[in-house]
N, C-alpha and C positions, 0 to 999 in steps of 0.2 A: 534493698531492702533489706534492712537489718535483721529481722528475723530467716535470711537467707545463708547465716554467716556462722560458722564452725569453728572455735580458735584452739591455739596450739601454738601454748607459751614456753618461751626460752630466754629465762634470766630477762633482758629487757629488751628482748625484739618479739614483737607481737604479730602472728602470722593469722592473717583474716582469708579462709578459701572461703570460695561462692562454691554451696552446692550444687549450682547449673556447670561447673567447672568454666565458667568461663576464665576467672582471674584469680590471681592469691594477692594479697598485696600486705607489704612488708613493712612494719611503724617502729619503730626505736624511739624509745621515750628513754627519758635522763634517769628515771629513778624505777626502780623495780617495783616497789609500793605504786605506781603509779599504772604501770603495764598490769600487775593482777589485778585493781580495780577496772580497769578498761576491758579485761578479758572477762570477768565476773558479769559487770553490764554487758558484755554482747552475747554473753552465753544466756541470761537470762532472757533477755529480748526475744533471742530466737529460738527458745525452749518453752513457749507460752501455754500455760496448761490449758488455757481456754481456747477451743478455734474462734468463739465469736470475737476474741479480740484482735484476729489475723486482720491483715490490713486487706484484704478483700472486701471487707465488711464498712469500709470505710474509705474506698477507692472510688471518685465521682469525677470523671473525666466530663468536658464541655458536650463532647459530640454523643453520650448515650445518657439513657435513663433507667431507671428502675421497673419503669412500665413495659421497656420496652422486649419481647418477647424472648421467652428463655428456655433454649434447646433448639435444636432441629428437628427430631425425629418423637415420634412413641410409637407405643408398642401395637396403639388401634391400629396405625398407618403401612406399620410393618406387619400387621395380621392381612391385611389387604394384598401383602405384596409385591410393597411398593407402585403399586397403583397402574403395573405392568407398563410402565412406559417404555420397556425396552422390545418390545415387541413390536413398536414403530418401525423398527431398524429390521424387523425381516421382510426379505425380498426373494429369495429362494422357494418357488412356491410348490413343488415337487419335497422340499426338505417340511413346507406347512403342514401340506396334506398328510404325510407319513406322521406328525405327531398329534395330529388333529383324527386322525384311525385310531392313535392309538387310545383315544380318553373313550373311544364304545358309546360317546353323548349320544341319544336318538336326533339332538337338533343337527349336531355334527355328521349324523348319517345322512340327513336329509339334504344338505348341503355338499357334502361330496355325490349321492348319486345324482342333482341336479345338475354338478359339475360334470359326470362322469358322461351324461347325455348331451353337454354342450361346453367342452372343452372352455369355448373360448370368455367363458364367465368367469373361470380363473383370472383373464386377464381384466376382462370388466369390470369386478367389482372385489378387488383385491381387498378395501379398507374394510368392507362388507364380509369376506371373509376372517379377514383377523378381528373384527370384533366379535365374531360368532367362537372364535378359539379363544376370544379373551373369556370373552360367556362360559363357553364352557368348562376352562380349567379353574374359572372362577368357583364355578359350584362344585365343580368336584372337591376341588378344596376346601372347602367351605363346607364339605359334606363330610370330611377327615378331620379338622383342627376346629379349635375352639378359644376362643380369649378367656381366660378364666382369672378371677381376682378373689382366689381361693388366699392369699397372700397380701389382703388388701390391708392388715392392720401390722404386717411385718411378723405375725404371731408364727406362721408354717416355716418360713425364715429369713431372720435377719438381712440378708445378704442379697436377698433376689427382690428386684420392681416389686409394685402391689400387682402388678397384670401379668400374665406368662399366657405363653402359647403352647398348648397340650393338646395331645389326640383328641377327636371329639366322643369317643368311647371311653374314657376317662372320666369319671366323677369327682366331683371336692374332696369325699371324702376316702378315695383310694387315692388321690394325690398326698393326703395329711397320711395316710401310711406308707407311703412309699419315700416321704420325707424324714421319718422316721429313720428308713433302713438306709439312709444318705448321709456321709458328711455333710455336720453343720446345714442343713434340710435343703439342700440342694437337689432336688429331684430333679430328672431330665426335662429339660424345654426346649424348644424348636429355637433355632436361632439362625439357620436359613436353609432355604427353598429354593432347588434349583427349577428355573423355570422349563428348561429344554425338558429336561427328563420326570421331574414329579421326585425327585429325590430330596434325602432332607439331609442337616446337622444337626443332631440331641448333644447340647453338654450338659453334665451335671459333676457335681462331687463321688468321689471314691462310694463301694456299697459295704457299709458295715457287717460284713461276713462275721469276723472274729475269728480265733482257732477252730472253732466248733466248724465253720462252713456256713453260716448261715444264710437261709433262702429268705426271698421274702417273695409272694405269688401277686402281688399289686404290681411290684417291680416289673416281673419278669411278665404280666399281663401289658402293664405300658410300654416295654418293649418290644412285642407283639402287633401291639397296634399298631405300632412307626412303620416295619417293614409289611404291614399287610397287604398282601396281594404281592409281592415281591419273593423269591425262592428262598433269600437270606440277606443278612445286615454284619456290618461290621462293629468293631469296639476298639477304639483306640486308647489305649492304657497309658498316661503320657506319666505316671510316676515309674521312678527306677526301683528295680528289686534290689540293687545295692543300696540305696541308701532312702532314710527315712526325709519324710519331707523338710526337717529342719537344717537337714544336712546338705540338703539341695540349695536353700534359701541361700544359707551361705557358704557353700562353693562361688556361687554365683554371684555374693554380693563381694568376695576376695577376687575375683576374678577381673571386678571394676577396680577394683584398689588398686591390685596389681600393674595392671592395664595404665592406668591414670599416673602410677608413678613412675612405670615405664616412658609413658609420653612427656613426663617431667623430666627425664633424665638428660642432663645436660653435656654428658659425656659424648665425643663424638667414633666413638668405637661402636662401627656395624657390628659385630659379634655381640657383644653385650647387648646392643638395641634389639637384634634379634634374637636373643635368649630369652630376654626378657619379654618382648610381642610374645613366643610361643608360651613361653611359664605362666604367662596370664590366662590362657584357653579361652578366650573372649572368641576371638571366632570358631574355637568350636562347637562355644553355645549356638553360635548365628548356622552356624551347619546344620547340629542338630534340629534348632527349630524349622529349617527353610525344607529340609528330609521330609519331618513328621508332617509339614504341613505340605509338601510334596503329594506325600503320600494320601493324605486325607482329600485332598482336592481327586487327587488320582480314581478313587475309590468312587467316587461321588460323578465325575465329569466323563471316565472312562468307562468304570465297571461298570456303573450303572446302579449304587448302592447305597441306599441310608448309612448313617455312621453315627454313632455315638462316643465323643470324646470325653474320657473322662479324667481327670488327677485325682490330685489327695483334698483337697479343699477344693477345687473347681474355678477358683479365681483366679490363677496364674497362668501357669502353661497351657489349661486348656483353653482360656481367653487370651493368648498366646497365637496356639495353633487352627483355630477355628477363624483368627481374623486374617492370617496369613493367607489361611487355603480359599474366602472369601474373594482377597485381594485379587489370588490366580486363576479364579472361576468368571468372577463377576467383572465385566465392564461399567454396572452403574456405582461400582466400590469404588472403581480408581479417578473417578472425577474428584476434582476438589470437596464441594459440597459432599461427594458419596461417600469420601474416605472419612470426611470430619463425622457424619453421619452415622457412619461404622464403629468409630470408637468410641460415640458418645454409648449406641446400642449396646456394643461386646465389650467395652471398661465401664464406662461410670455408669448406666445403668445396671449392668449387669454384678456388680460389686467389687471389682479390682480393690483391694485396700490403698489408693493412694498414699491414705495420710501417713499409715505406717513406712508402706516399699518406699517413700521417697521421703525420706525424714533428715537424713544428714549427707546419701549422695556416697562419694566415696571418702568422706573427711569425719566419719563418725568413729572416733576414737572407742566409744562406749562398746560397738560392736552389735549394736541392738541387734535380738535377735528377727525382727520382723523386718529389717531394714533386706531389701531385695531390687536392682535393677531393672525388674521385665518390663517393664512400660520404654525402657529406654530400649531395651533387648529391640522388643517391637520395632522402634524408629528404626533402630539399624539394619536390621532383616530389610525393611517398607526400602530405606536408603540401598543396599543392595538388588533388590527390584528394581527401583527407578534406576538404578545406574547400567544394569542389565537391559532394561526395557524403556531408553530416553522417550519414546517417543507414545509410549503406552497408558502414562502415569497423566493426569492431569494437573497434579501439581509440580511444585519446586523443591530442591532439597531446601531450600529458606522455610517451607513448612514444615520441616520434620525439626530442623532445628528450634524453631519458635515452639513446637509442641515439647521438647526436652528439654528447654529452658521452663517452658511456664508448670510444668508436671512437678518441679522442686520450687520455683520460686514465683508467684503468680499473681496479679492485680485482680484477677477473675475468681468465682467462685466454683469453675467447673471443676475442678480436681481436689476440693476441698472434702475433709471427712472419708470415710473408708466404706459406703454404701447409701442407697437412697434414703436408708432410714437415720441415718445421720443428717444426711442434708436434710429431710423433712426438720427436724426436731430443731436444727439451727437454723431453721429459716430463709436458707440457702439463696433459694427461685425467688424469694422477696425482696433477700439485702444485700445480694453481689448481681456482679453483672457477667453472662453467659462469653466466656471466650469463641465459643465456635461461629458465633452470633459476629463477635467484632471480628473475626478471621473471614466474613464473608463481605463485611463492608466494603465500595466500592473500590476503595483505594487500596488494604489491603489484597485484596480479592486478586489486583492485577500485580499487585507484588507477590505473592506466590501459586500464583496461577506457571502453569508450564504453555511456553509461547510455543514448543514445538510437539504439543500433543497432538497426535491422530489418535480417533475413537476407532478400536477394534474389538467386536466380538468373539474375538478368539482368547482361549487362554491363555498367559504365558507362564510358561513353564519354567522357572529361573535353572538354572545351575550350580549346584553344590558340590564343585570340585574345589579341591584349593588353590586349584590357580582362578581360580573367577571369584574367590571372595576375596575383597580389600579391607584395609582397615578402615572406619571413616576417620577420613583426613578432618574433612570437614566441622567435625564435631572433637575426637578427641584431639586433634590442634589445629582447634582453632586458631590460637594467641600467637602461632610460630606467622615467624615473615612470610614462606611459600604459600602457606595458606592465603595470607591476605593478598599474595598477587593473583593466587588461582580467582581464590571471589570477584575480585577486578575483573578481571579476563571473565572469566563467566556473566558479571554481569550487562558488560559492553558487548558479548555475543547474546544474549538479551535483550535489551535494546536494540539492534540492529535486526533481528527477527521480527521483532516488533514494528520498527517501521519501515520493514519491509512488507511485512503485511499491510498495512497502513497504504503502502504506496501500490501494492497490489490491488487493492479493494476500490482505490478512487481513480484506477488507472481502466478499471470494467466498465464497460458500456451501461447508461441506466436501463431498469430494464421498464418495459413499455408496456 
């Protein structure tokens, strides 16, 4: 795509660098004036003022239609807590009973008394018992939470979707007051419910306390409603005490620029390579993100307490940490469809400003203030999880590479704009195709699925020791011959596993 290129001009040599870091082309023209003209044309086409002129609005492949479904999830479906599909995997009856008893629900108590009088009922009616569990838990949840449309016209918070999940005890008037107390109007909303212990993750932007340490009664009441029935809750502040938001954003962008420069280094000097890699500090950002996400997951999964995660604007590091924590804890987020749904909910719908953050990648000579590779950092962290737990994630590295490319240069409208309000104004759903739906078509699903995947209900706790974290070679060194050989070997292994699976299925005796 022409719109994906940023140019550097050096006499009659024209360097065209792809924002997705895929390649760099060097064109030599006989005249400086020709090079200057080409440079101006490419710069103009790569920085179009109107998003409606971008290629996704004109992309019409033969195998897709604008009438196709757009998106994978909705807040209404998420409000029903994923329709409780995971509870079909509960087989440990004692654990199930312990969870049932904690609900303190009359239906559950009656079921337990019947089971106590006749223990065989536990084995005879497991499906009935699980259905009791689901109904009882659903009743409790809907007593505590509600789907609010206070932001139906985006007037309360421009970067939030039109519907959000909040405590049922908070009315819309209270939410409007809380929004005025939070940066950009991003008041605390529910983003994750832990099905086993009932704890939640809330996310928001920073409170506007000011120099006078101002407080907001409604904000405190909302947070109290979140931890109602629990002895305490936690707040994880992703802001840095030493640096302001803009300084942190610049640090991450500069880190990517240095890493890309190091990866493009043609010198064979080992000390020089290791020094440049260390100076980029990219792996330090990866370590910090995984460590903080692990802390969040530990608070919810092991300690059994609800957590509020907030950053400065609540659109970057907050989403990064909450997404990684959900991957660590929730097996439903680790399937191919579950992961894409998580990204749609936590990044697209939650208001990550893709248009600002992914404008020019590591090749921005203008050093745009809003440029920052937060989404790329997320994908790198997910790759670290995928490498440490090769059987626990239902998608392949190829999916992460595809998403990294699409975030910077895409034929689809999924990552257009900075929030739902902008996408609605542009008519993105009506005039472009959905990337996530395309990735789930049978052919693409086979390509991006992990053939070694084995579902596990256990949390996956990543190691963040320096020895455990590695450079994502598949992305940052994808143009090197060694990486191509590795990709070929991985593809061969993948094909062997798939063929072995087909052979194993064909050799199984037919069920009667």
